[in-house]
C-alpha positions as a Markdown table, in Angstrom:
| # | Residue | x | y | z |
|---|---|---|---|---|
| 1 | Gly | -68.5 | 114.6 | -4.8 |
| 2 | Ala | -69.4 | 116.3 | -8.0 |
| 3 | Asn | -70.7 | 114.3 | -10.9 |
| 4 | Gln | -68.0 | 113.3 | -13.4 |
| 5 | Asn | -68.2 | 112.1 | -16.9 |
| 6 | Ile | -65.5 | 109.7 | -18.0 |
| 7 | Thr | -65.1 | 108.8 | -21.6 |
| 8 | Phe | -63.3 | 105.7 | -22.8 |
| 9 | Asn | -62.1 | 105.8 | -26.4 |
| 10 | Asn | -60.9 | 103.2 | -28.8 |
| 11 | Val | -62.7 | 100.3 | -27.0 |
| 12 | Leu | -62.9 | 96.9 | -28.5 |
| 13 | Ile | -65.2 | 94.1 | -27.3 |
| 14 | Gly | -64.0 | 90.7 | -28.4 |
| 15 | Asp | -62.1 | 87.6 | -27.4 |
| 16 | Val | -59.1 | 87.9 | -25.2 |
| 17 | Tyr | -56.7 | 85.0 | -25.0 |
| 18 | Phe | -54.0 | 84.3 | -22.4 |
| 19 | Met | -50.8 | 83.1 | -24.2 |
| 20 | Ile | -48.8 | 81.4 | -21.5 |
| 21 | Gly | -45.4 | 79.6 | -21.7 |
| 22 | Gln | -41.7 | 79.6 | -21.6 |
| 23 | Ser | -39.1 | 81.1 | -24.0 |
| 24 | Asn | -41.0 | 80.1 | -27.1 |
| 25 | Val | -43.8 | 82.5 | -26.0 |
| 26 | Phe | -41.0 | 85.1 | -25.1 |
| 27 | Tyr | -39.6 | 84.6 | -28.6 |
| 28 | Ser | -40.4 | 88.0 | -30.2 |
| 29 | Met | -41.5 | 89.3 | -33.5 |
| 30 | Ala | -38.1 | 90.9 | -34.0 |
| 31 | Glu | -36.5 | 87.4 | -33.5 |
| 32 | Gln | -38.9 | 86.0 | -36.0 |
| 33 | Ile | -38.0 | 88.6 | -38.6 |
| 34 | Phe | -34.2 | 88.2 | -38.0 |
| 35 | Asp | -34.2 | 84.4 | -38.1 |
| 36 | Leu | -36.3 | 84.1 | -41.2 |
| 37 | Ser | -34.0 | 86.7 | -42.9 |
| 38 | Met | -30.9 | 84.7 | -41.9 |
| 39 | Lys | -32.5 | 81.7 | -43.6 |
| 40 | Asn | -33.4 | 83.8 | -46.7 |
| 41 | Met | -37.1 | 83.1 | -45.9 |
| 42 | Gly | -38.2 | 86.7 | -45.1 |
| 43 | Ser | -41.1 | 86.5 | -47.6 |
| 44 | Ala | -42.6 | 83.6 | -45.6 |
| 45 | Leu | -43.8 | 86.0 | -43.0 |
| 46 | Ser | -47.0 | 87.8 | -44.1 |
| 47 | Val | -48.3 | 90.3 | -41.6 |
| 48 | Asp | -49.0 | 94.0 | -41.3 |
| 49 | Tyr | -49.2 | 96.5 | -38.5 |
| 50 | Asn | -52.3 | 98.3 | -39.5 |
| 51 | Asp | -54.2 | 99.8 | -36.6 |
| 52 | Ser | -57.5 | 99.2 | -38.4 |
| 53 | Arg | -57.1 | 95.6 | -37.6 |
| 54 | Asn | -59.2 | 94.8 | -34.5 |
| 55 | Met | -56.4 | 93.4 | -32.4 |
| 56 | Arg | -54.7 | 94.5 | -29.2 |
| 57 | Phe | -51.8 | 93.2 | -27.2 |
| 58 | Tyr | -50.7 | 93.3 | -23.6 |
| 59 | Arg | -47.6 | 91.9 | -22.1 |
| 60 | Ile | -46.7 | 90.5 | -18.6 |
| 61 | Ser | -43.2 | 89.2 | -18.8 |
| 62 | Ser | -41.2 | 87.6 | -16.0 |
| 63 | Thr | -38.3 | 89.8 | -17.0 |
| 64 | Asp | -40.2 | 92.7 | -15.3 |
| 65 | Tyr | -40.0 | 91.0 | -12.0 |
| 66 | Val | -36.4 | 89.7 | -11.9 |
| 67 | Gly | -35.1 | 92.5 | -9.8 |
| 68 | Met | -37.8 | 92.2 | -7.1 |
| 69 | Thr | -36.4 | 91.3 | -3.7 |
| 70 | Gly | -37.6 | 90.4 | -0.2 |
| 71 | Tyr | -41.3 | 89.4 | 0.2 |
| 72 | Ala | -41.9 | 90.4 | -3.5 |
| 73 | Ala | -39.2 | 88.3 | -5.0 |
| 74 | Gln | -39.7 | 85.6 | -7.5 |
| 75 | Gly | -40.4 | 82.3 | -5.7 |
| 76 | Thr | -42.1 | 83.8 | -2.6 |
| 77 | Ala | -45.7 | 83.0 | -1.7 |
| 78 | Thr | -46.6 | 86.7 | -2.2 |
| 79 | Glu | -49.6 | 87.1 | -4.5 |
| 80 | Tyr | -49.5 | 90.3 | -6.5 |
| 81 | Val | -52.9 | 92.0 | -6.7 |
| 82 | Asp | -52.0 | 94.1 | -9.7 |
| 83 | Val | -49.6 | 93.9 | -12.7 |
| 84 | Tyr | -46.3 | 95.4 | -11.6 |
| 85 | Asn | -45.1 | 96.9 | -14.9 |
| 86 | Gly | -48.2 | 99.1 | -15.3 |
| 87 | Gly | -48.1 | 98.7 | -19.1 |
| 88 | Ser | -51.0 | 99.5 | -21.4 |
| 89 | Trp | -52.7 | 97.7 | -24.2 |
| 90 | Met | -50.8 | 98.0 | -27.5 |
| 91 | Leu | -52.0 | 98.6 | -31.0 |
| 92 | Pro | -50.4 | 96.9 | -34.0 |
| 93 | Ser | -48.4 | 100.0 | -34.7 |
| 94 | Asp | -47.0 | 99.9 | -31.1 |
| 95 | Val | -45.6 | 96.4 | -31.8 |
| 96 | Met | -44.1 | 97.7 | -35.1 |
| 97 | Asn | -42.4 | 100.5 | -33.2 |
| 98 | Gln | -41.0 | 97.9 | -30.8 |
| 99 | Ile | -39.5 | 96.1 | -33.8 |
| 100 | Leu | -38.2 | 99.3 | -35.3 |
| 101 | Leu | -36.0 | 99.9 | -32.1 |
| 102 | Phe | -33.8 | 97.2 | -33.7 |
| 103 | Ser | -34.0 | 98.3 | -37.3 |
| 104 | Asn | -30.3 | 99.1 | -37.5 |
| 105 | Tyr | -29.3 | 95.8 | -35.8 |
| 106 | Thr | -27.9 | 93.0 | -37.9 |
| 107 | Pro | -27.3 | 89.7 | -36.1 |
| 108 | Gln | -23.8 | 88.3 | -36.8 |
| 109 | Ser | -24.8 | 84.7 | -35.9 |
| 110 | Val | -27.8 | 82.6 | -35.0 |
| 111 | Met | -26.8 | 82.9 | -31.3 |
| 112 | Tyr | -27.2 | 86.6 | -31.1 |
| 113 | Asp | -28.3 | 88.3 | -27.8 |
| 114 | Arg | -31.9 | 87.4 | -28.0 |
| 115 | Asn | -32.9 | 88.4 | -24.5 |
| 116 | Val | -32.0 | 92.0 | -25.0 |
| 117 | Ile | -34.3 | 92.1 | -28.0 |
| 118 | Ser | -37.2 | 90.0 | -26.8 |
| 119 | Met | -37.4 | 92.0 | -23.5 |
| 120 | Glu | -38.5 | 94.9 | -25.7 |
| 121 | Val | -40.7 | 93.2 | -28.3 |
| 122 | Phe | -44.0 | 91.4 | -28.2 |
| 123 | Ser | -44.4 | 87.6 | -28.7 |
| 124 | Ala | -44.1 | 86.4 | -32.3 |
| 125 | Leu | -46.6 | 83.6 | -31.8 |
| 126 | Gly | -49.0 | 86.0 | -30.1 |
| 127 | Tyr | -48.9 | 88.6 | -32.7 |
| 128 | Ile | -49.1 | 86.4 | -35.7 |
| 129 | Phe | -52.0 | 84.4 | -34.1 |
| 130 | Ala | -54.0 | 87.5 | -33.6 |
| 131 | Tyr | -53.2 | 88.7 | -37.1 |
| 132 | Asn | -54.5 | 85.4 | -38.6 |
| 133 | Met | -57.6 | 85.5 | -36.4 |
| 134 | Thr | -58.5 | 88.9 | -37.8 |
| 135 | Asn | -58.4 | 87.3 | -41.3 |
| 136 | Leu | -60.7 | 84.5 | -40.2 |
| 137 | Ser | -63.3 | 86.4 | -38.2 |
| 138 | Glu | -64.6 | 89.9 | -37.6 |
| 139 | Val | -64.4 | 89.3 | -33.8 |
| 140 | Pro | -61.8 | 91.6 | -32.2 |
| 141 | Val | -58.9 | 89.7 | -30.7 |
| 142 | Gly | -56.8 | 90.5 | -27.7 |
| 143 | Val | -53.7 | 88.6 | -26.7 |
| 144 | Ile | -52.1 | 88.8 | -23.2 |
| 145 | Glu | -48.5 | 87.4 | -23.3 |
| 146 | Ile | -47.5 | 85.8 | -20.0 |
| 147 | Asp | -44.0 | 84.5 | -20.5 |
| 148 | Ala | -41.3 | 82.9 | -18.2 |
| 149 | Ala | -38.3 | 81.6 | -20.0 |
| 150 | Gly | -36.9 | 78.4 | -18.6 |
| 151 | Ala | -39.7 | 77.9 | -16.1 |
| 152 | Pro | -41.1 | 74.5 | -15.2 |
| 153 | Leu | -44.8 | 73.8 | -14.7 |
| 154 | Ile | -44.6 | 74.3 | -10.9 |
| 155 | Ser | -43.7 | 78.0 | -11.6 |
| 156 | Phe | -47.1 | 78.5 | -13.1 |
| 157 | Ala | -48.9 | 76.9 | -10.1 |
| 158 | Pro | -50.6 | 78.7 | -7.2 |
| 159 | Asn | -49.3 | 78.2 | -3.7 |
| 160 | Ala | -51.8 | 75.5 | -2.8 |
| 161 | Leu | -51.0 | 73.3 | -5.9 |
| 162 | Ala | -47.2 | 73.8 | -5.6 |
| 163 | Ser | -47.4 | 72.6 | -2.0 |
| 164 | Ala | -49.5 | 69.6 | -3.0 |
| 165 | Trp | -47.2 | 68.6 | -5.8 |
| 166 | Gly | -44.2 | 68.8 | -3.6 |
| 167 | His | -41.7 | 69.3 | -6.4 |
| 168 | Glu | -39.9 | 72.2 | -4.6 |
| 169 | Ser | -37.6 | 73.1 | -1.8 |
| 170 | Tyr | -37.6 | 76.1 | 0.5 |
| 171 | Asp | -34.7 | 78.4 | 1.0 |
| 172 | Ala | -35.1 | 79.9 | 4.4 |
| 173 | Ala | -32.4 | 82.6 | 3.8 |
| 174 | Thr | -34.3 | 84.1 | 0.8 |
| 175 | Gln | -37.8 | 82.8 | 1.8 |
| 176 | Thr | -38.2 | 81.5 | -1.7 |
| 177 | Tyr | -39.3 | 78.2 | -3.2 |
| 178 | Tyr | -37.4 | 76.5 | -6.0 |
| 179 | Tyr | -37.7 | 73.5 | -8.2 |
| 180 | Asn | -36.7 | 70.1 | -6.7 |
| 181 | Leu | -38.0 | 67.1 | -8.8 |
| 182 | Asn | -37.8 | 64.2 | -6.4 |
| 183 | Gly | -34.1 | 64.9 | -6.0 |
| 184 | Val | -33.5 | 64.1 | -9.7 |
| 185 | Ile | -33.3 | 67.8 | -10.6 |
| 186 | Thr | -32.6 | 70.5 | -8.0 |
| 187 | Asn | -32.0 | 74.0 | -9.1 |
| 188 | Pro | -32.2 | 77.0 | -6.7 |
| 189 | Gln | -32.3 | 79.3 | -9.8 |
| 190 | Leu | -35.5 | 77.7 | -11.0 |
| 191 | Lys | -38.0 | 79.4 | -8.8 |
| 192 | Ser | -41.5 | 77.9 | -8.3 |
| 193 | Arg | -44.9 | 79.6 | -7.9 |
| 194 | Tyr | -43.8 | 83.0 | -9.2 |
| 195 | Val | -45.5 | 83.1 | -12.6 |
| 196 | Tyr | -48.9 | 82.5 | -11.1 |
| 197 | Asn | -48.3 | 84.7 | -8.0 |
| 198 | Gln | -46.9 | 87.6 | -9.9 |
| 199 | Gln | -48.1 | 87.4 | -13.5 |
| 200 | Ile | -51.4 | 85.4 | -13.5 |
| 201 | Tyr | -52.9 | 86.2 | -10.1 |
| 202 | Pro | -53.7 | 89.8 | -11.0 |
| 203 | Leu | -55.8 | 88.4 | -13.9 |
| 204 | Lys | -57.6 | 85.6 | -12.1 |
| 205 | Asn | -61.0 | 87.2 | -11.9 |
| 206 | Phe | -61.0 | 88.1 | -15.6 |
| 207 | Ser | -62.7 | 85.9 | -18.2 |
| 208 | Thr | -60.7 | 84.6 | -21.1 |
| 209 | Ala | -61.6 | 83.2 | -24.5 |
| 210 | Gly | -59.0 | 80.5 | -24.0 |
| 211 | Ile | -55.5 | 79.7 | -22.8 |
| 212 | Ile | -52.9 | 79.1 | -25.4 |
| 213 | Trp | -50.1 | 77.0 | -23.8 |
| 214 | Tyr | -46.5 | 76.6 | -25.1 |
| 215 | Gln | -44.5 | 75.2 | -22.2 |
| 216 | Gly | -43.0 | 71.9 | -21.0 |
| 217 | Glu | -39.4 | 72.0 | -22.2 |
| 218 | Ser | -38.2 | 72.4 | -18.6 |
| 219 | Asp | -40.3 | 69.5 | -17.4 |
| 220 | Ala | -38.5 | 66.9 | -19.5 |
| 221 | Phe | -38.0 | 64.5 | -16.6 |
| 222 | Asn | -41.3 | 64.8 | -14.7 |
| 223 | Leu | -42.8 | 61.9 | -16.7 |
| 224 | Arg | -44.4 | 58.5 | -16.1 |
| 225 | Glu | -41.8 | 57.3 | -18.5 |
| 226 | Val | -39.2 | 58.1 | -15.8 |
| 227 | Phe | -41.0 | 57.3 | -12.6 |
| 228 | Gly | -43.4 | 54.4 | -13.7 |
| 229 | Asn | -47.0 | 53.7 | -14.6 |
| 230 | Leu | -48.2 | 54.2 | -11.0 |
| 231 | Tyr | -46.8 | 57.7 | -10.8 |
| 232 | Thr | -49.7 | 60.2 | -10.7 |
| 233 | Asn | -47.7 | 63.4 | -10.2 |
| 234 | Ser | -46.3 | 63.6 | -13.7 |
| 235 | Tyr | -46.6 | 66.5 | -16.1 |
| 236 | Ala | -49.9 | 65.4 | -17.6 |
| 237 | Phe | -51.6 | 65.0 | -14.2 |
| 238 | Gln | -50.2 | 68.2 | -12.9 |
| 239 | Phe | -51.2 | 70.2 | -16.0 |
| 240 | Thr | -54.8 | 68.8 | -15.8 |
| 241 | Gln | -54.9 | 69.9 | -12.1 |
| 242 | Leu | -53.5 | 73.3 | -13.0 |
| 243 | Met | -56.1 | 74.0 | -15.7 |
| 244 | Thr | -58.9 | 72.7 | -13.5 |
| 245 | Tyr | -57.7 | 75.2 | -10.8 |
| 246 | Tyr | -57.6 | 78.1 | -13.3 |
| 247 | Arg | -61.1 | 77.3 | -14.4 |
| 248 | Ser | -62.2 | 77.4 | -10.8 |
| 249 | Val | -60.9 | 80.9 | -10.1 |
| 250 | Phe | -60.9 | 82.7 | -13.4 |
| 251 | Gly | -64.0 | 84.8 | -14.4 |
| 252 | Asn | -65.3 | 81.9 | -16.6 |
| 253 | Ser | -65.0 | 78.2 | -16.0 |
| 254 | Asp | -65.6 | 76.9 | -19.5 |
| 255 | Phe | -62.7 | 78.3 | -21.5 |
| 256 | Pro | -60.8 | 76.0 | -23.9 |
| 257 | Val | -57.2 | 75.1 | -23.6 |
| 258 | Tyr | -55.0 | 75.0 | -26.7 |
| 259 | Ile | -51.7 | 73.2 | -26.2 |
| 260 | Met | -48.9 | 73.7 | -28.7 |
| 261 | Glu | -47.3 | 70.4 | -29.4 |
| 262 | Leu | -43.5 | 70.6 | -28.8 |
| 263 | Pro | -41.6 | 70.2 | -32.1 |
| 264 | Ala | -38.6 | 68.1 | -32.7 |
| 265 | Cys | -35.2 | 69.3 | -31.3 |
| 266 | Tyr | -32.0 | 68.2 | -33.1 |
| 267 | Asp | -28.5 | 68.0 | -31.6 |
| 268 | Asp | -26.6 | 68.0 | -34.9 |
| 269 | Ser | -26.0 | 71.7 | -34.4 |
| 270 | Gly | -23.6 | 71.0 | -31.6 |
| 271 | Thr | -24.8 | 73.7 | -29.2 |
| 272 | Ala | -26.4 | 73.8 | -25.8 |
| 273 | Ala | -29.7 | 74.7 | -27.5 |
| 274 | Tyr | -30.5 | 71.0 | -27.7 |
| 275 | Met | -32.9 | 69.4 | -25.2 |
| 276 | Asp | -34.5 | 65.9 | -25.2 |
| 277 | Ile | -38.1 | 67.0 | -25.0 |
| 278 | Gly | -39.5 | 64.0 | -26.8 |
| 279 | Gly | -40.7 | 62.4 | -23.5 |
| 280 | Val | -42.6 | 65.4 | -22.3 |
| 281 | Arg | -44.1 | 65.9 | -25.8 |
| 282 | Ala | -45.4 | 62.3 | -25.6 |
| 283 | Glu | -46.6 | 62.9 | -22.1 |
| 284 | Met | -48.6 | 65.9 | -23.2 |
| 285 | Gly | -50.5 | 63.7 | -25.7 |
| 286 | Ser | -52.3 | 62.1 | -22.7 |
| 287 | Ile | -53.8 | 65.4 | -21.5 |
| 288 | Pro | -56.9 | 65.4 | -23.8 |
| 289 | Gln | -58.0 | 62.1 | -22.2 |
| 290 | Met | -57.9 | 63.8 | -18.7 |
| 291 | Leu | -58.9 | 67.4 | -19.4 |
| 292 | Pro | -62.2 | 68.3 | -21.1 |
| 293 | Asn | -62.2 | 71.0 | -23.8 |
| 294 | Cys | -58.5 | 70.7 | -24.6 |
| 295 | His | -57.0 | 70.8 | -28.0 |
| 296 | Ile | -53.4 | 69.9 | -29.1 |
| 297 | Val | -52.0 | 71.9 | -32.0 |
| 298 | Ser | -49.8 | 69.5 | -34.0 |
| 299 | Ser | -46.3 | 70.5 | -35.0 |
| 300 | Ser | -44.4 | 67.3 | -36.0 |
| 301 | Asp | -44.6 | 68.2 | -39.7 |
| 302 | Leu | -43.5 | 71.8 | -39.3 |
| 303 | Trp | -39.9 | 71.7 | -38.1 |
| 304 | Ala | -37.0 | 69.8 | -39.7 |
| 305 | Asp | -34.0 | 72.1 | -39.7 |
| 306 | Thr | -31.5 | 69.8 | -38.1 |
| 307 | Met | -28.7 | 72.4 | -38.4 |
| 308 | Trp | -30.3 | 75.4 | -36.7 |
| 309 | Glu | -28.0 | 76.2 | -33.9 |
| 310 | Asn | -30.9 | 77.6 | -31.7 |
| 311 | Asn | -32.9 | 74.4 | -32.2 |
| 312 | Ile | -34.9 | 74.6 | -29.0 |
| 313 | His | -36.3 | 77.9 | -30.4 |
| 314 | Pro | -37.5 | 77.1 | -33.9 |
| 315 | Tyr | -38.1 | 80.0 | -36.3 |
| 316 | Ile | -41.5 | 78.6 | -37.3 |
| 317 | Lys | -43.8 | 80.6 | -35.1 |
| 318 | His | -45.5 | 81.8 | -38.3 |
| 319 | Leu | -46.4 | 78.2 | -39.1 |
| 320 | Asn | -47.4 | 77.4 | -35.6 |
| 321 | Ala | -49.6 | 80.4 | -35.6 |
| 322 | Ile | -51.3 | 79.4 | -38.8 |
| 323 | Arg | -52.2 | 76.0 | -37.4 |
| 324 | Leu | -53.2 | 77.5 | -34.0 |
| 325 | Ser | -55.5 | 80.1 | -35.5 |
| 326 | Ala | -57.2 | 77.4 | -37.6 |
| 327 | Val | -57.8 | 75.2 | -34.5 |
| 328 | Val | -59.2 | 78.2 | -32.6 |
| 329 | Ala | -61.4 | 79.2 | -35.6 |
| 330 | Met | -62.7 | 75.7 | -35.8 |
| 331 | Asp | -63.4 | 75.6 | -32.1 |
| 332 | Lys | -65.0 | 79.1 | -31.8 |
| 333 | Phe | -66.7 | 79.6 | -35.1 |
| 334 | Gly | -66.9 | 76.2 | -36.9 |
| 335 | Ser | -64.8 | 77.6 | -39.7 |
| 336 | Tyr | -63.3 | 74.2 | -40.3 |
| 337 | Ser | -64.1 | 70.6 | -39.5 |
| 338 | Pro | -62.0 | 69.3 | -36.6 |
| 339 | Asp | -60.4 | 66.6 | -38.8 |
| 340 | Ala | -59.2 | 69.2 | -41.2 |
| 341 | Val | -57.1 | 71.1 | -38.7 |
| 342 | Lys | -56.4 | 68.7 | -35.8 |
| 343 | Gly | -54.4 | 65.5 | -36.0 |
| 344 | Pro | -55.4 | 62.1 | -34.6 |
| 345 | Val | -55.2 | 62.1 | -30.8 |
| 346 | Leu | -55.2 | 59.0 | -28.6 |
| 347 | Ala | -58.6 | 58.5 | -27.0 |
| 348 | Asp | -58.3 | 55.1 | -25.3 |
| 349 | Val | -56.1 | 52.0 | -25.0 |
| 350 | Val | -57.4 | 48.5 | -24.0 |
| 351 | Tyr | -54.7 | 45.9 | -23.0 |
| 352 | Ser | -55.4 | 42.2 | -23.4 |
| 353 | Asp | -52.2 | 40.4 | -22.4 |
| 354 | Lys | -50.0 | 40.5 | -25.5 |
| 355 | Ile | -52.3 | 42.7 | -27.6 |
| 356 | Ala | -53.2 | 46.4 | -27.2 |
| 357 | Tyr | -56.1 | 48.2 | -29.0 |
| 358 | Leu | -55.6 | 51.9 | -29.5 |
| 359 | Ala | -58.6 | 54.2 | -30.4 |
| 360 | Phe | -58.2 | 57.7 | -31.8 |
| 361 | Asn | -60.3 | 60.8 | -32.3 |
| 362 | Asn | -59.9 | 63.3 | -35.3 |
| 363 | Val | -59.3 | 60.6 | -37.9 |
| 364 | Gly | -61.5 | 62.0 | -40.7 |
| 365 | Thr | -62.6 | 59.0 | -42.9 |
| 366 | Gly | -59.8 | 56.9 | -41.3 |
| 367 | Leu | -56.3 | 56.6 | -40.1 |
| 368 | Val | -53.6 | 56.4 | -42.8 |
| 369 | Thr | -49.9 | 56.8 | -43.2 |
| 370 | Ala | -48.3 | 59.8 | -44.9 |
| 371 | Asp | -46.8 | 57.6 | -47.6 |
| 372 | Gly | -50.1 | 55.7 | -48.3 |
| 373 | Thr | -48.6 | 52.3 | -47.5 |
| 374 | Gly | -50.4 | 51.7 | -44.2 |
| 375 | Tyr | -47.0 | 50.8 | -42.6 |
| 376 | Val | -46.9 | 52.8 | -39.4 |
| 377 | Lys | -43.6 | 54.2 | -38.2 |
| 378 | Gly | -42.7 | 55.8 | -34.9 |
| 379 | Leu | -44.3 | 53.4 | -32.5 |
| 380 | Glu | -42.6 | 51.7 | -29.6 |
| 381 | Ile | -43.9 | 49.1 | -27.1 |
| 382 | Leu | -42.8 | 48.5 | -23.5 |
| 383 | Ile | -42.0 | 44.9 | -22.7 |
| 384 | Leu | -40.1 | 42.9 | -20.0 |
| 385 | Tyr | -36.8 | 41.7 | -21.4 |
| 386 | Asn | -34.6 | 39.7 | -19.1 |
| 387 | Gly | -36.6 | 41.0 | -16.2 |
| 388 | Ala | -36.1 | 44.7 | -17.2 |
| 389 | Ala | -38.7 | 47.1 | -18.6 |
| 390 | Thr | -37.5 | 47.9 | -22.1 |
| 391 | Trp | -38.9 | 50.0 | -24.9 |
| 392 | Ile | -38.4 | 48.5 | -28.4 |
| 393 | Pro | -39.4 | 49.8 | -31.8 |
| 394 | Tyr | -42.6 | 48.5 | -33.2 |
| 395 | Glu | -43.5 | 49.2 | -36.9 |
| 396 | Gly | -45.8 | 47.6 | -39.3 |
| 397 | Pro | -49.3 | 47.5 | -40.9 |
| 398 | Val | -51.2 | 48.0 | -37.6 |
| 399 | Ile | -54.1 | 50.1 | -38.8 |
| 400 | Ala | -57.1 | 47.8 | -38.0 |
| 401 | Ser | -60.0 | 50.1 | -38.7 |
| 402 | Ala | -60.9 | 53.7 | -39.3 |
| 403 | Asn | -60.0 | 54.8 | -35.8 |
| 404 | Gln | -58.0 | 51.9 | -34.4 |
| 405 | Leu | -54.5 | 50.5 | -34.2 |
| 406 | Val | -53.9 | 46.9 | -33.0 |
| 407 | Ile | -50.5 | 46.2 | -31.5 |
| 408 | Asn | -49.5 | 42.5 | -31.1 |
| 409 | Gly | -46.5 | 41.9 | -28.8 |
| 410 | Gly | -46.0 | 38.4 | -30.0 |
| 411 | Glu | -44.2 | 36.5 | -27.3 |
| 412 | Phe | -44.1 | 39.6 | -25.1 |
| 413 | Thr | -46.8 | 41.1 | -22.9 |
| 414 | Val | -47.4 | 44.8 | -23.9 |
| 415 | Tyr | -47.0 | 47.1 | -20.9 |
| 416 | Gly | -47.0 | 50.4 | -22.7 |
| 417 | Ile | -47.1 | 52.1 | -26.0 |
| 418 | Arg | -45.6 | 55.4 | -27.2 |
| 419 | Tyr | -45.6 | 57.2 | -30.6 |
| 420 | Asn | -43.2 | 59.8 | -31.9 |
| 421 | Arg | -41.3 | 60.0 | -28.6 |
| 422 | Ser | -37.9 | 60.6 | -30.3 |
| 423 | Ala | -36.7 | 64.1 | -29.6 |
| 424 | Glu | -35.5 | 64.2 | -33.2 |
| 425 | Gly | -38.5 | 62.6 | -34.8 |
| 426 | Ile | -39.2 | 63.9 | -38.3 |
| 427 | Tyr | -42.6 | 63.6 | -39.9 |
| 428 | Pro | -43.1 | 61.7 | -42.2 |
| 429 | Leu | -39.6 | 60.1 | -42.1 |
| 430 | Thr | -39.6 | 58.6 | -38.7 |
| 431 | Ala | -43.2 | 58.9 | -37.7 |
| 432 | Asn | -45.9 | 58.9 | -40.3 |
| 433 | Leu | -49.4 | 58.3 | -38.8 |
| 434 | Cys | -52.0 | 60.9 | -39.9 |
| 435 | Asn | -55.7 | 61.2 | -40.7 |
| 436 | Ser | -57.4 | 61.1 | -44.1 |
| 437 | Asn | -56.8 | 64.9 | -44.4 |
| 438 | Gly | -53.1 | 64.5 | -43.9 |
| 439 | Met | -53.0 | 66.0 | -40.4 |
| 440 | Pro | -50.2 | 64.3 | -38.4 |
| 441 | Ala | -51.0 | 62.3 | -35.3 |
| 442 | Ile | -50.2 | 63.8 | -31.9 |
| 443 | Ser | -47.3 | 62.2 | -30.0 |
| 444 | Phe | -48.4 | 60.1 | -27.0 |
| 445 | Ile | -47.4 | 57.6 | -24.4 |
| 446 | Asp | -49.7 | 55.2 | -22.6 |
| 447 | Leu | -48.7 | 52.8 | -19.8 |
| 448 | Lys | -50.7 | 49.8 | -18.6 |
């Protein structure tokens, strides 16, 4: 055919991040603005929507696929070769225009219809993260939001991994797979495989600057804490396998993974928005020992509103984004020292009968407690009591050296240790371990 000249305008070359997760990724900029306003904290959010900022946004939401049926339905083994919604990259002003769609809306309570709003507006965490990154670096930033509210980890898994994990059942009538956790949790409405097959598969040959992960709330029972220390199909193991798989099929195999530590969740509000996510939060603290180039972004000091009715969806995405962008800038550009932006993370545990030795990374000049006393709160040890495995609180002056805690079970053999496992843990009130820069330690669990 005839020669053609095609001109592409407004092209940026920079870092593109995949922001993947459940409803806290789906949580929109409009929600962030409404929620802070209801708390009289509107001034805490400092962003603009200036198109001169070198940042762009793309959205692949599970809500676009809900109506698909037959072989293309959520939960089938069908792999989409392209993004279904056909959207385009957005400028900052495009996100502003999304927010302005609801400029005349005034929520009457905390439990307003959030889905209607967030179906139309880009992720708060994603937008504020990109905004912060443009203040920290001249490198253009793109964020692709991949959200699936309420989805367990197996929903983000490809067909091969989902089959290998086995935490699903098959509905022959609809030809869809759904979540079945060893018979403990079975829910035909929680489809498996679909996030990967529909939302991630079209991107699998692209390179990424990193995956930002905020998910796990729906995996609160897939834990070694529940199924025992020999259980190797728990969240931490599966997540490691999933990221290893992503690295094997994406355009680059060396991308970092940034995990958002799940914050506290309080039941004082008396609503269904409470979930005991302390166990999966602790389980996630084991992942850096298994997965190279993985960073956990601490959150235990950011959220303490016990009366927020929508507690599983904290209105602190602006604070999460500040810490996330600092960790990414540290990792990418050396803008900070690791100890200045990352909390102590468990590196190794050595058990010697009644004593356990815990080693940590990211300690700065040494482990300390937030109150300066050296008396560590938030630890528990697993013992056998009257023949039954029992977790008991363990507090005390256990900091033995700059990067080590020593736990002495006394008359009991120590079979496991966990820190800040309580769903309602408040730093520094109930858990107070940190590094010399004041960064809170990451929750963890370890079993002998």
